[in-house]
Biotite code that builds the C-alpha atoms (Angstrom):
import biotite.structure as struc

atoms = struc.array([
    struc.Atom([228.777, 82.783, 137.785], chain_id="A", res_id=1, res_name="MET", atom_name="CA", element="C"),
    struc.Atom([229.428, 79.125, 138.448], chain_id="A", res_id=2, res_name="ALA", atom_name="CA", element="C"),
    struc.Atom([229.053, 77.446, 141.813], chain_id="A", res_id=3, res_name="ALA", atom_name="CA", element="C"),
    struc.Atom([231.901, 77.394, 144.297], chain_id="A", res_id=4, res_name="TYR", atom_name="CA", element="C"),
    struc.Atom([232.709, 74.193, 146.179], chain_id="A", res_id=5, res_name="TYR", atom_name="CA", element="C"),
    struc.Atom([235.102, 74.274, 149.121], chain_id="A", res_id=6, res_name="ASN", atom_name="CA", element="C"),
    struc.Atom([236.322, 70.814, 150.125], chain_id="A", res_id=7, res_name="GLU", atom_name="CA", element="C"),
    struc.Atom([239.538, 70.123, 152.032], chain_id="A", res_id=8, res_name="PHE", atom_name="CA", element="C"),
    struc.Atom([239.663, 66.351, 151.406], chain_id="A", res_id=9, res_name="ASP", atom_name="CA", element="C"),
    struc.Atom([241.432, 65.667, 148.071], chain_id="A", res_id=10, res_name="PRO", atom_name="CA", element="C"),
    struc.Atom([239.470, 62.450, 147.535], chain_id="A", res_id=11, res_name="PHE", atom_name="CA", element="C"),
    struc.Atom([236.092, 64.157, 147.922], chain_id="A", res_id=12, res_name="ALA", atom_name="CA", element="C"),
    struc.Atom([237.316, 67.096, 145.834], chain_id="A", res_id=13, res_name="ALA", atom_name="CA", element="C"),
    struc.Atom([238.209, 64.752, 142.981], chain_id="A", res_id=14, res_name="ALA", atom_name="CA", element="C"),
    struc.Atom([234.769, 63.148, 143.261], chain_id="A", res_id=15, res_name="TRP", atom_name="CA", element="C"),
    struc.Atom([233.155, 66.594, 143.092], chain_id="A", res_id=16, res_name="LEU", atom_name="CA", element="C"),
    struc.Atom([234.981, 67.374, 139.867], chain_id="A", res_id=17, res_name="ARG", atom_name="CA", element="C"),
    struc.Atom([233.705, 64.150, 138.301], chain_id="A", res_id=18, res_name="GLU", atom_name="CA", element="C"),
    struc.Atom([230.127, 64.914, 139.363], chain_id="A", res_id=19, res_name="LEU", atom_name="CA", element="C"),
    struc.Atom([230.415, 68.400, 137.879], chain_id="A", res_id=20, res_name="ILE", atom_name="CA", element="C"),
    struc.Atom([231.842, 66.990, 134.657], chain_id="A", res_id=21, res_name="LYS", atom_name="CA", element="C"),
    struc.Atom([228.935, 64.551, 134.413], chain_id="A", res_id=22, res_name="ASP", atom_name="CA", element="C"),
    struc.Atom([226.401, 67.336, 134.988], chain_id="A", res_id=23, res_name="GLY", atom_name="CA", element="C"),
    struc.Atom([225.014, 65.730, 138.151], chain_id="A", res_id=24, res_name="LEU", atom_name="CA", element="C"),
    struc.Atom([225.518, 68.839, 140.289], chain_id="A", res_id=25, res_name="ILE", atom_name="CA", element="C"),
    struc.Atom([225.771, 72.543, 139.464], chain_id="A", res_id=26, res_name="ALA", atom_name="CA", element="C"),
    struc.Atom([228.661, 73.526, 137.234], chain_id="A", res_id=27, res_name="ASP", atom_name="CA", element="C"),
    struc.Atom([231.451, 75.142, 139.198], chain_id="A", res_id=28, res_name="GLY", atom_name="CA", element="C"),
    struc.Atom([234.966, 75.136, 140.575], chain_id="A", res_id=29, res_name="VAL", atom_name="CA", element="C"),
    struc.Atom([236.401, 73.135, 143.457], chain_id="A", res_id=30, res_name="VAL", atom_name="CA", element="C"),
    struc.Atom([238.710, 74.811, 145.969], chain_id="A", res_id=31, res_name="ASP", atom_name="CA", element="C"),
    struc.Atom([240.742, 72.388, 148.097], chain_id="A", res_id=32, res_name="GLU", atom_name="CA", element="C"),
    struc.Atom([242.028, 75.001, 150.529], chain_id="A", res_id=33, res_name="ARG", atom_name="CA", element="C"),
    struc.Atom([240.974, 74.973, 154.140], chain_id="A", res_id=34, res_name="SER", atom_name="CA", element="C"),
    struc.Atom([238.065, 77.302, 154.804], chain_id="A", res_id=35, res_name="ILE", atom_name="CA", element="C"),
    struc.Atom([240.422, 79.169, 157.141], chain_id="A", res_id=36, res_name="THR", atom_name="CA", element="C"),
    struc.Atom([242.322, 80.374, 154.052], chain_id="A", res_id=37, res_name="GLU", atom_name="CA", element="C"),
    struc.Atom([239.284, 81.555, 152.089], chain_id="A", res_id=38, res_name="VAL", atom_name="CA", element="C"),
    struc.Atom([238.562, 85.293, 151.984], chain_id="A", res_id=39, res_name="GLU", atom_name="CA", element="C"),
    struc.Atom([235.322, 87.039, 150.966], chain_id="A", res_id=40, res_name="PRO", atom_name="CA", element="C"),
    struc.Atom([236.932, 88.456, 147.829], chain_id="A", res_id=41, res_name="ASN", atom_name="CA", element="C"),
    struc.Atom([237.702, 84.918, 146.664], chain_id="A", res_id=42, res_name="ASP", atom_name="CA", element="C"),
    struc.Atom([234.024, 84.021, 146.421], chain_id="A", res_id=43, res_name="ILE", atom_name="CA", element="C"),
    struc.Atom([232.218, 87.290, 145.732], chain_id="A", res_id=44, res_name="LYS", atom_name="CA", element="C"),
    struc.Atom([231.526, 86.499, 142.063], chain_id="A", res_id=45, res_name="GLU", atom_name="CA", element="C"),
    struc.Atom([229.942, 83.091, 142.651], chain_id="A", res_id=46, res_name="PHE", atom_name="CA", element="C"),
    struc.Atom([226.182, 82.584, 142.620], chain_id="A", res_id=47, res_name="THR", atom_name="CA", element="C"),
    struc.Atom([226.170, 79.512, 144.863], chain_id="A", res_id=48, res_name="GLN", atom_name="CA", element="C"),
    struc.Atom([228.757, 78.633, 147.496], chain_id="A", res_id=49, res_name="CYS", atom_name="CA", element="C"),
    struc.Atom([228.936, 75.177, 149.064], chain_id="A", res_id=50, res_name="HIS", atom_name="CA", element="C"),
    struc.Atom([231.324, 74.857, 152.003], chain_id="A", res_id=51, res_name="PHE", atom_name="CA", element="C"),
    struc.Atom([232.425, 71.528, 153.506], chain_id="A", res_id=52, res_name="PHE", atom_name="CA", element="C"),
    struc.Atom([230.991, 70.350, 150.203], chain_id="A", res_id=53, res_name="ALA", atom_name="CA", element="C"),
    struc.Atom([231.730, 66.632, 150.576], chain_id="A", res_id=54, res_name="GLY", atom_name="CA", element="C"),
    struc.Atom([230.420, 64.954, 147.433], chain_id="A", res_id=55, res_name="ILE", atom_name="CA", element="C"),
    struc.Atom([227.985, 67.708, 146.488], chain_id="A", res_id=56, res_name="GLY", atom_name="CA", element="C"),
    struc.Atom([224.906, 66.679, 148.439], chain_id="A", res_id=57, res_name="GLY", atom_name="CA", element="C"),
    struc.Atom([223.570, 70.193, 148.941], chain_id="A", res_id=58, res_name="TRP", atom_name="CA", element="C"),
    struc.Atom([223.820, 71.022, 145.232], chain_id="A", res_id=59, res_name="SER", atom_name="CA", element="C"),
    struc.Atom([221.904, 67.867, 144.380], chain_id="A", res_id=60, res_name="LEU", atom_name="CA", element="C"),
    struc.Atom([219.358, 68.653, 147.112], chain_id="A", res_id=61, res_name="ALA", atom_name="CA", element="C"),
    struc.Atom([218.785, 72.085, 145.601], chain_id="A", res_id=62, res_name="ALA", atom_name="CA", element="C"),
    struc.Atom([218.049, 70.537, 142.224], chain_id="A", res_id=63, res_name="ARG", atom_name="CA", element="C"),
    struc.Atom([215.692, 67.988, 143.789], chain_id="A", res_id=64, res_name="LEU", atom_name="CA", element="C"),
    struc.Atom([213.861, 70.867, 145.466], chain_id="A", res_id=65, res_name="ALA", atom_name="CA", element="C"),
    struc.Atom([213.492, 72.765, 142.193], chain_id="A", res_id=66, res_name="GLY", atom_name="CA", element="C"),
    struc.Atom([216.034, 75.438, 143.148], chain_id="A", res_id=67, res_name="TRP", atom_name="CA", element="C"),
    struc.Atom([217.766, 76.572, 139.923], chain_id="A", res_id=68, res_name="PRO", atom_name="CA", element="C"),
    struc.Atom([221.553, 76.445, 139.630], chain_id="A", res_id=69, res_name="ASP", atom_name="CA", element="C"),
    struc.Atom([221.602, 80.186, 138.964], chain_id="A", res_id=70, res_name="ASP", atom_name="CA", element="C"),
    struc.Atom([219.595, 81.130, 142.069], chain_id="A", res_id=71, res_name="ARG", atom_name="CA", element="C"),
    struc.Atom([221.875, 82.344, 144.897], chain_id="A", res_id=72, res_name="PRO", atom_name="CA", element="C"),
    struc.Atom([222.383, 80.174, 147.952], chain_id="A", res_id=73, res_name="MET", atom_name="CA", element="C"),
    struc.Atom([225.077, 79.248, 150.452], chain_id="A", res_id=74, res_name="TRP", atom_name="CA", element="C"),
    struc.Atom([225.301, 75.877, 152.156], chain_id="A", res_id=75, res_name="THR", atom_name="CA", element="C"),
    struc.Atom([227.547, 74.256, 154.684], chain_id="A", res_id=76, res_name="GLY", atom_name="CA", element="C"),
    struc.Atom([227.771, 71.108, 156.807], chain_id="A", res_id=77, res_name="SER", atom_name="CA", element="C"),
    struc.Atom([230.609, 71.885, 159.241], chain_id="A", res_id=78, res_name="PRO", atom_name="CA", element="C"),
    struc.Atom([232.679, 68.937, 160.514], chain_id="A", res_id=79, res_name="PRO", atom_name="CA", element="C"),
    struc.Atom([230.773, 66.749, 162.959], chain_id="A", res_id=80, res_name="CYS", atom_name="CA", element="C"),
    struc.Atom([233.764, 65.086, 164.636], chain_id="A", res_id=81, res_name="GLN", atom_name="CA", element="C"),
    struc.Atom([233.920, 67.513, 167.586], chain_id="A", res_id=82, res_name="PRO", atom_name="CA", element="C"),
    struc.Atom([230.323, 66.628, 168.484], chain_id="A", res_id=83, res_name="PHE", atom_name="CA", element="C"),
    struc.Atom([229.641, 63.173, 167.062], chain_id="A", res_id=84, res_name="SER", atom_name="CA", element="C"),
    struc.Atom([229.286, 60.130, 169.305], chain_id="A", res_id=85, res_name="VAL", atom_name="CA", element="C"),
    struc.Atom([231.852, 58.468, 167.046], chain_id="A", res_id=86, res_name="ALA", atom_name="CA", element="C"),
    struc.Atom([234.186, 61.476, 167.185], chain_id="A", res_id=87, res_name="GLY", atom_name="CA", element="C"),
    struc.Atom([236.422, 63.112, 169.772], chain_id="A", res_id=88, res_name="SER", atom_name="CA", element="C"),
    struc.Atom([233.540, 64.881, 171.576], chain_id="A", res_id=89, res_name="LYS", atom_name="CA", element="C"),
    struc.Atom([235.823, 67.793, 172.468], chain_id="A", res_id=90, res_name="LYS", atom_name="CA", element="C"),
    struc.Atom([233.133, 70.190, 171.309], chain_id="A", res_id=91, res_name="GLY", atom_name="CA", element="C"),
    struc.Atom([234.247, 73.748, 170.719], chain_id="A", res_id=92, res_name="LYS", atom_name="CA", element="C"),
    struc.Atom([237.741, 72.928, 171.977], chain_id="A", res_id=93, res_name="ASP", atom_name="CA", element="C"),
    struc.Atom([238.324, 70.764, 168.898], chain_id="A", res_id=94, res_name="ASP", atom_name="CA", element="C"),
    struc.Atom([240.315, 72.411, 166.103], chain_id="A", res_id=95, res_name="SER", atom_name="CA", element="C"),
    struc.Atom([237.730, 71.029, 163.676], chain_id="A", res_id=96, res_name="ARG", atom_name="CA", element="C"),
    struc.Atom([235.020, 73.238, 165.158], chain_id="A", res_id=97, res_name="HIS", atom_name="CA", element="C"),
    struc.Atom([234.863, 75.381, 162.040], chain_id="A", res_id=98, res_name="LEU", atom_name="CA", element="C"),
    struc.Atom([231.528, 77.120, 162.431], chain_id="A", res_id=99, res_name="TRP", atom_name="CA", element="C"),
    struc.Atom([233.336, 80.375, 163.446], chain_id="A", res_id=100, res_name="PRO", atom_name="CA", element="C"),
    struc.Atom([235.244, 80.289, 160.147], chain_id="A", res_id=101, res_name="GLU", atom_name="CA", element="C"),
    struc.Atom([232.098, 79.609, 158.162], chain_id="A", res_id=102, res_name="PHE", atom_name="CA", element="C"),
    struc.Atom([230.292, 82.443, 159.884], chain_id="A", res_id=103, res_name="PHE", atom_name="CA", element="C"),
    struc.Atom([233.260, 84.759, 159.330], chain_id="A", res_id=104, res_name="ARG", atom_name="CA", element="C"),
    struc.Atom([232.554, 84.470, 155.613], chain_id="A", res_id=105, res_name="LEU", atom_name="CA", element="C"),
    struc.Atom([228.796, 84.704, 156.101], chain_id="A", res_id=106, res_name="ILE", atom_name="CA", element="C"),
    struc.Atom([229.115, 87.833, 158.218], chain_id="A", res_id=107, res_name="GLY", atom_name="CA", element="C"),
    struc.Atom([231.348, 89.592, 155.714], chain_id="A", res_id=108, res_name="GLU", atom_name="CA", element="C"),
    struc.Atom([229.664, 88.420, 152.509], chain_id="A", res_id=109, res_name="SER", atom_name="CA", element="C"),
    struc.Atom([226.027, 88.626, 153.671], chain_id="A", res_id=110, res_name="LYS", atom_name="CA", element="C"),
    struc.Atom([224.518, 85.889, 151.457], chain_id="A", res_id=111, res_name="PRO", atom_name="CA", element="C"),
    struc.Atom([220.742, 86.075, 151.240], chain_id="A", res_id=112, res_name="LYS", atom_name="CA", element="C"),
    struc.Atom([220.126, 82.521, 152.428], chain_id="A", res_id=113, res_name="VAL", atom_name="CA", element="C"),
    struc.Atom([222.306, 79.922, 154.130], chain_id="A", res_id=114, res_name="VAL", atom_name="CA", element="C"),
    struc.Atom([221.322, 76.273, 154.537], chain_id="A", res_id=115, res_name="PHE", atom_name="CA", element="C"),
    struc.Atom([223.272, 73.962, 156.803], chain_id="A", res_id=116, res_name="GLY", atom_name="CA", element="C"),
    struc.Atom([223.397, 70.669, 158.646], chain_id="A", res_id=117, res_name="GLU", atom_name="CA", element="C"),
    struc.Atom([225.049, 69.141, 161.698], chain_id="A", res_id=118, res_name="GLN", atom_name="CA", element="C"),
    struc.Atom([224.768, 66.057, 163.897], chain_id="A", res_id=119, res_name="VAL", atom_name="CA", element="C"),
    struc.Atom([222.026, 66.365, 166.504], chain_id="A", res_id=120, res_name="VAL", atom_name="CA", element="C"),
    struc.Atom([224.430, 65.720, 169.386], chain_id="A", res_id=121, res_name="THR", atom_name="CA", element="C"),
    struc.Atom([226.047, 69.092, 168.680], chain_id="A", res_id=122, res_name="ALA", atom_name="CA", element="C"),
    struc.Atom([223.056, 70.654, 170.438], chain_id="A", res_id=123, res_name="ILE", atom_name="CA", element="C"),
    struc.Atom([224.337, 69.257, 173.738], chain_id="A", res_id=124, res_name="ASN", atom_name="CA", element="C"),
    struc.Atom([227.595, 71.155, 173.264], chain_id="A", res_id=125, res_name="HIS", atom_name="CA", element="C"),
    struc.Atom([225.956, 74.545, 172.725], chain_id="A", res_id=126, res_name="GLY", atom_name="CA", element="C"),
    struc.Atom([226.638, 74.494, 168.998], chain_id="A", res_id=127, res_name="TRP", atom_name="CA", element="C"),
    struc.Atom([223.079, 75.399, 168.008], chain_id="A", res_id=128, res_name="LEU", atom_name="CA", element="C"),
    struc.Atom([222.982, 78.268, 170.510], chain_id="A", res_id=129, res_name="ASP", atom_name="CA", element="C"),
    struc.Atom([226.163, 79.671, 169.000], chain_id="A", res_id=130, res_name="GLU", atom_name="CA", element="C"),
    struc.Atom([224.845, 79.396, 165.440], chain_id="A", res_id=131, res_name="VAL", atom_name="CA", element="C"),
    struc.Atom([221.495, 80.925, 166.359], chain_id="A", res_id=132, res_name="HIS", atom_name="CA", element="C"),
    struc.Atom([223.085, 83.827, 168.219], chain_id="A", res_id=133, res_name="ASN", atom_name="CA", element="C"),
    struc.Atom([225.543, 84.543, 165.407], chain_id="A", res_id=134, res_name="ASP", atom_name="CA", element="C"),
    struc.Atom([222.778, 84.693, 162.821], chain_id="A", res_id=135, res_name="PHE", atom_name="CA", element="C"),
    struc.Atom([220.611, 86.873, 165.037], chain_id="A", res_id=136, res_name="GLU", atom_name="CA", element="C"),
    struc.Atom([223.419, 89.372, 165.634], chain_id="A", res_id=137, res_name="ARG", atom_name="CA", element="C"),
    struc.Atom([223.977, 89.558, 161.871], chain_id="A", res_id=138, res_name="ALA", atom_name="CA", element="C"),
    struc.Atom([220.275, 90.385, 161.265], chain_id="A", res_id=139, res_name="ASN", atom_name="CA", element="C"),
    struc.Atom([219.237, 87.007, 159.917], chain_id="A", res_id=140, res_name="TYR", atom_name="CA", element="C"),
    struc.Atom([215.980, 85.188, 160.550], chain_id="A", res_id=141, res_name="SER", atom_name="CA", element="C"),
    struc.Atom([216.756, 81.671, 161.685], chain_id="A", res_id=142, res_name="PHE", atom_name="CA", element="C"),
    struc.Atom([215.041, 78.289, 161.895], chain_id="A", res_id=143, res_name="ALA", atom_name="CA", element="C"),
    struc.Atom([216.115, 74.752, 162.650], chain_id="A", res_id=144, res_name="GLU", atom_name="CA", element="C"),
    struc.Atom([214.668, 71.241, 162.629], chain_id="A", res_id=145, res_name="VAL", atom_name="CA", element="C"),
    struc.Atom([215.855, 67.716, 163.428], chain_id="A", res_id=146, res_name="CYS", atom_name="CA", element="C"),
    struc.Atom([214.875, 65.122, 160.828], chain_id="A", res_id=147, res_name="ILE", atom_name="CA", element="C"),
    struc.Atom([215.562, 61.401, 160.504], chain_id="A", res_id=148, res_name="GLU", atom_name="CA", element="C"),
    struc.Atom([216.346, 59.934, 157.099], chain_id="A", res_id=149, res_name="ALA", atom_name="CA", element="C"),
    struc.Atom([213.855, 57.128, 157.801], chain_id="A", res_id=150, res_name="THR", atom_name="CA", element="C"),
    struc.Atom([211.037, 59.625, 157.247], chain_id="A", res_id=151, res_name="VAL", atom_name="CA", element="C"),
    struc.Atom([211.959, 59.659, 153.557], chain_id="A", res_id=152, res_name="TYR", atom_name="CA", element="C"),
    struc.Atom([212.310, 55.928, 153.095], chain_id="A", res_id=153, res_name="GLY", atom_name="CA", element="C"),
    struc.Atom([215.959, 55.392, 154.026], chain_id="A", res_id=154, res_name="ALA", atom_name="CA", element="C"),
    struc.Atom([216.782, 52.251, 155.978], chain_id="A", res_id=155, res_name="HIS", atom_name="CA", element="C"),
    struc.Atom([218.947, 54.067, 158.478], chain_id="A", res_id=156, res_name="HIS", atom_name="CA", element="C"),
    struc.Atom([218.039, 56.597, 161.147], chain_id="A", res_id=157, res_name="LYS", atom_name="CA", element="C"),
    struc.Atom([220.708, 59.250, 160.400], chain_id="A", res_id=158, res_name="ARG", atom_name="CA", element="C"),
    struc.Atom([218.992, 61.990, 162.406], chain_id="A", res_id=159, res_name="GLU", atom_name="CA", element="C"),
    struc.Atom([220.438, 65.385, 161.564], chain_id="A", res_id=160, res_name="ARG", atom_name="CA", element="C"),
    struc.Atom([219.955, 68.986, 162.593], chain_id="A", res_id=161, res_name="LEU", atom_name="CA", element="C"),
    struc.Atom([219.116, 71.182, 159.596], chain_id="A", res_id=162, res_name="PHE", atom_name="CA", element="C"),
    struc.Atom([219.012, 74.961, 159.732], chain_id="A", res_id=163, res_name="PHE", atom_name="CA", element="C"),
    struc.Atom([218.440, 77.998, 157.534], chain_id="A", res_id=164, res_name="VAL", atom_name="CA", element="C"),
    struc.Atom([219.407, 81.622, 157.945], chain_id="A", res_id=165, res_name="GLY", atom_name="CA", element="C"),
    struc.Atom([217.645, 84.285, 155.866], chain_id="A", res_id=166, res_name="HIS", atom_name="CA", element="C"),
    struc.Atom([219.181, 87.753, 155.721], chain_id="A", res_id=167, res_name="SER", atom_name="CA", element="C"),
    struc.Atom([216.950, 90.699, 156.545], chain_id="A", res_id=168, res_name="ASN", atom_name="CA", element="C"),
    struc.Atom([219.516, 93.163, 155.233], chain_id="A", res_id=169, res_name="SER", atom_name="CA", element="C"),
    struc.Atom([218.558, 95.599, 152.474], chain_id="A", res_id=170, res_name="ASP", atom_name="CA", element="C"),
    struc.Atom([221.956, 94.911, 150.939], chain_id="A", res_id=171, res_name="ARG", atom_name="CA", element="C"),
    struc.Atom([220.831, 91.454, 149.841], chain_id="A", res_id=172, res_name="CYS", atom_name="CA", element="C"),
    struc.Atom([218.712, 90.983, 146.735], chain_id="A", res_id=173, res_name="GLU", atom_name="CA", element="C"),
    struc.Atom([216.121, 93.537, 147.754], chain_id="A", res_id=174, res_name="LYS", atom_name="CA", element="C"),
    struc.Atom([212.787, 92.738, 146.137], chain_id="A", res_id=175, res_name="GLY", atom_name="CA", element="C"),
    struc.Atom([214.015, 89.473, 144.647], chain_id="A", res_id=176, res_name="SER", atom_name="CA", element="C"),
    struc.Atom([212.082, 86.217, 144.539], chain_id="A", res_id=177, res_name="GLU", atom_name="CA", element="C"),
    struc.Atom([214.225, 84.884, 147.368], chain_id="A", res_id=178, res_name="THR", atom_name="CA", element="C"),
    struc.Atom([213.265, 87.845, 149.559], chain_id="A", res_id=179, res_name="SER", atom_name="CA", element="C"),
    struc.Atom([209.650, 86.716, 149.494], chain_id="A", res_id=180, res_name="LYS", atom_name="CA", element="C"),
    struc.Atom([210.544, 83.427, 151.160], chain_id="A", res_id=181, res_name="ALA", atom_name="CA", element="C"),
    struc.Atom([210.799, 84.873, 154.680], chain_id="A", res_id=182, res_name="ALA", atom_name="CA", element="C"),
    struc.Atom([209.307, 87.897, 156.369], chain_id="A", res_id=183, res_name="GLY", atom_name="CA", element="C"),
    struc.Atom([211.583, 90.866, 156.784], chain_id="A", res_id=184, res_name="GLN", atom_name="CA", element="C"),
    struc.Atom([212.516, 91.272, 160.423], chain_id="A", res_id=185, res_name="GLY", atom_name="CA", element="C"),
    struc.Atom([210.446, 88.286, 161.597], chain_id="A", res_id=186, res_name="HIS", atom_name="CA", element="C"),
    struc.Atom([211.518, 84.776, 162.653], chain_id="A", res_id=187, res_name="PRO", atom_name="CA", element="C"),
    struc.Atom([210.969, 82.093, 160.046], chain_id="A", res_id=188, res_name="ILE", atom_name="CA", element="C"),
    struc.Atom([207.862, 80.061, 160.798], chain_id="A", res_id=189, res_name="ASN", atom_name="CA", element="C"),
    struc.Atom([209.085, 76.510, 161.446], chain_id="A", res_id=190, res_name="THR", atom_name="CA", element="C"),
    struc.Atom([205.649, 74.900, 161.799], chain_id="A", res_id=191, res_name="ALA", atom_name="CA", element="C"),
    struc.Atom([205.673, 73.440, 158.299], chain_id="A", res_id=192, res_name="ASN", atom_name="CA", element="C"),
    struc.Atom([209.138, 71.979, 158.897], chain_id="A", res_id=193, res_name="TRP", atom_name="CA", element="C"),
    struc.Atom([207.824, 69.833, 161.710], chain_id="A", res_id=194, res_name="TYR", atom_name="CA", element="C"),
    struc.Atom([204.819, 68.883, 159.580], chain_id="A", res_id=195, res_name="ASP", atom_name="CA", element="C"),
    struc.Atom([207.312, 67.635, 157.018], chain_id="A", res_id=196, res_name="VAL", atom_name="CA", element="C"),
    struc.Atom([208.952, 65.410, 159.610], chain_id="A", res_id=197, res_name="LYS", atom_name="CA", element="C"),
    struc.Atom([205.701, 63.947, 160.887], chain_id="A", res_id=198, res_name="SER", atom_name="CA", element="C"),
    struc.Atom([204.008, 63.531, 157.510], chain_id="A", res_id=199, res_name="ALA", atom_name="CA", element="C"),
    struc.Atom([204.597, 59.787, 157.479], chain_id="A", res_id=200, res_name="GLU", atom_name="CA", element="C"),
    struc.Atom([203.130, 59.410, 160.974], chain_id="A", res_id=201, res_name="PHE", atom_name="CA", element="C"),
    struc.Atom([199.800, 61.223, 160.761], chain_id="A", res_id=202, res_name="SER", atom_name="CA", element="C"),
    struc.Atom([198.288, 59.097, 163.552], chain_id="A", res_id=203, res_name="ASP", atom_name="CA", element="C"),
    struc.Atom([200.837, 60.492, 165.978], chain_id="A", res_id=204, res_name="GLY", atom_name="CA", element="C"),
    struc.Atom([202.571, 57.139, 166.451], chain_id="A", res_id=205, res_name="LYS", atom_name="CA", element="C"),
    struc.Atom([206.269, 56.624, 165.889], chain_id="A", res_id=206, res_name="ARG", atom_name="CA", element="C"),
    struc.Atom([207.231, 53.918, 163.437], chain_id="A", res_id=207, res_name="ARG", atom_name="CA", element="C"),
    struc.Atom([210.414, 51.954, 163.926], chain_id="A", res_id=208, res_name="VAL", atom_name="CA", element="C"),
    struc.Atom([211.929, 51.102, 160.564], chain_id="A", res_id=209, res_name="ILE", atom_name="CA", element="C"),
    struc.Atom([214.620, 48.391, 160.740], chain_id="A", res_id=210, res_name="PRO", atom_name="CA", element="C"),
    struc.Atom([218.073, 49.723, 159.947], chain_id="A", res_id=211, res_name="ASN", atom_name="CA", element="C"),
    struc.Atom([219.606, 48.059, 156.938], chain_id="A", res_id=212, res_name="GLU", atom_name="CA", element="C"),
    struc.Atom([223.046, 49.024, 155.621], chain_id="A", res_id=213, res_name="PRO", atom_name="CA", element="C"),
    struc.Atom([222.761, 50.316, 152.095], chain_id="A", res_id=214, res_name="SER", atom_name="CA", element="C"),
    struc.Atom([226.418, 49.527, 151.369], chain_id="A", res_id=215, res_name="LEU", atom_name="CA", element="C"),
    struc.Atom([226.226, 45.826, 152.212], chain_id="A", res_id=216, res_name="PHE", atom_name="CA", element="C"),
    struc.Atom([228.174, 43.581, 152.276], chain_id="A", res_id=217, res_name="PRO", atom_name="CA", element="C"),
    struc.Atom([231.136, 45.318, 153.867], chain_id="A", res_id=218, res_name="LEU", atom_name="CA", element="C"),
    struc.Atom([234.208, 43.412, 152.801], chain_id="A", res_id=219, res_name="ALA", atom_name="CA", element="C"),
    struc.Atom([237.828, 44.145, 152.033], chain_id="A", res_id=220, res_name="ASN", atom_name="CA", element="C"),
    struc.Atom([239.010, 43.778, 148.495], chain_id="A", res_id=221, res_name="GLY", atom_name="CA", element="C"),
    struc.Atom([235.889, 44.970, 146.702], chain_id="A", res_id=222, res_name="LEU", atom_name="CA", element="C"),
    struc.Atom([236.678, 47.576, 144.009], chain_id="A", res_id=223, res_name="PRO", atom_name="CA", element="C"),
    struc.Atom([236.234, 51.159, 145.219], chain_id="A", res_id=224, res_name="ASN", atom_name="CA", element="C"),
    struc.Atom([234.619, 49.914, 148.431], chain_id="A", res_id=225, res_name="ARG", atom_name="CA", element="C"),
    struc.Atom([236.722, 52.045, 150.788], chain_id="A", res_id=226, res_name="VAL", atom_name="CA", element="C"),
    struc.Atom([236.286, 55.077, 148.569], chain_id="A", res_id=227, res_name="GLY", atom_name="CA", element="C"),
    struc.Atom([232.522, 54.613, 148.428], chain_id="A", res_id=228, res_name="LEU", atom_name="CA", element="C"),
    struc.Atom([232.257, 54.341, 152.209], chain_id="A", res_id=229, res_name="LEU", atom_name="CA", element="C"),
    struc.Atom([234.546, 57.315, 152.664], chain_id="A", res_id=230, res_name="ARG", atom_name="CA", element="C"),
    struc.Atom([232.411, 59.500, 150.439], chain_id="A", res_id=231, res_name="GLY", atom_name="CA", element="C"),
    struc.Atom([229.034, 58.337, 151.695], chain_id="A", res_id=232, res_name="ALA", atom_name="CA", element="C"),
    struc.Atom([229.999, 58.226, 155.354], chain_id="A", res_id=233, res_name="GLY", atom_name="CA", element="C"),
    struc.Atom([230.073, 61.992, 155.828], chain_id="A", res_id=234, res_name="ASN", atom_name="CA", element="C"),
    struc.Atom([227.552, 62.934, 153.141], chain_id="A", res_id=235, res_name="ALA", atom_name="CA", element="C"),
    struc.Atom([224.125, 64.412, 153.790], chain_id="A", res_id=236, res_name="ILE", atom_name="CA", element="C"),
    struc.Atom([221.005, 62.644, 152.527], chain_id="A", res_id=237, res_name="VAL", atom_name="CA", element="C"),
    struc.Atom([220.057, 64.958, 149.622], chain_id="A", res_id=238, res_name="PRO", atom_name="CA", element="C"),
    struc.Atom([216.396, 63.897, 149.653], chain_id="A", res_id=239, res_name="GLN", atom_name="CA", element="C"),
    struc.Atom([216.060, 65.088, 153.266], chain_id="A", res_id=240, res_name="VAL", atom_name="CA", element="C"),
    struc.Atom([217.890, 68.344, 152.629], chain_id="A", res_id=241, res_name="ALA", atom_name="CA", element="C"),
    struc.Atom([215.655, 68.885, 149.595], chain_id="A", res_id=242, res_name="ALA", atom_name="CA", element="C"),
    struc.Atom([212.580, 68.829, 151.832], chain_id="A", res_id=243, res_name="GLU", atom_name="CA", element="C"),
    struc.Atom([214.102, 71.524, 154.031], chain_id="A", res_id=244, res_name="VAL", atom_name="CA", element="C"),
    struc.Atom([214.748, 73.669, 150.964], chain_id="A", res_id=245, res_name="ILE", atom_name="CA", element="C"),
    struc.Atom([211.201, 73.058, 149.706], chain_id="A", res_id=246, res_name="LYS", atom_name="CA", element="C"),
    struc.Atom([209.791, 74.145, 153.067], chain_id="A", res_id=247, res_name="ALA", atom_name="CA", element="C"),
    struc.Atom([211.816, 77.354, 152.856], chain_id="A", res_id=248, res_name="TYR", atom_name="CA", element="C"),
    struc.Atom([210.579, 78.012, 149.321], chain_id="A", res_id=249, res_name="ILE", atom_name="CA", element="C"),
    struc.Atom([206.964, 77.363, 150.347], chain_id="A", res_id=250, res_name="ALA", atom_name="CA", element="C"),
    struc.Atom([207.195, 79.756, 153.271], chain_id="A", res_id=251, res_name="TYR", atom_name="CA", element="C"),
])
């Protein structure tokens, strides 16, 4: 079946539909409901499910990593506002802390693999502990890594926490190609993830790359300027996410 994109923001949802129409991301349908309204039966026939889809960054990342559109995967980048320095910093008390809703669907649907992303500051609020514990209780192997976009040539730091959960359940694609990507009943080896991050700095030294805005100049009145910033502001960097997916495939 086609891919499923869940995106609450009408502007981003419209952008997703255009990207699908142009063939730039996996063919699929866009659901503008809140994730709180989505039930497992609504998505059971879809091969790929992208929650908090934004402008389709995870679908593009999958293609960049060589992951076919018809190979099952779930992705999600839950809202960062509860944890971001630029947000409310209410943490789990913020109504936009939607990891529990995302995991509700994961726990009931048991996808074979789930990729995700969050701001690094969420770690200070116990977000990563919650995610890790939820996956572990549901019999998933779990791994995480923090990566800066500068490692892949971007002129902005944009450090993000990436994670993957791999189901060890016999219910999920037993014997499939995806099953070979992580050992049954064993934690995912994250060593190669950190090698990915440090590949540009083989001498062990940290390089400081000057930050340069890629959407410069910022000025009112430019056509589609606000829309472009709105879409890009919350988007993942697909090239970075692609490296995480490649590391999973290689393992």
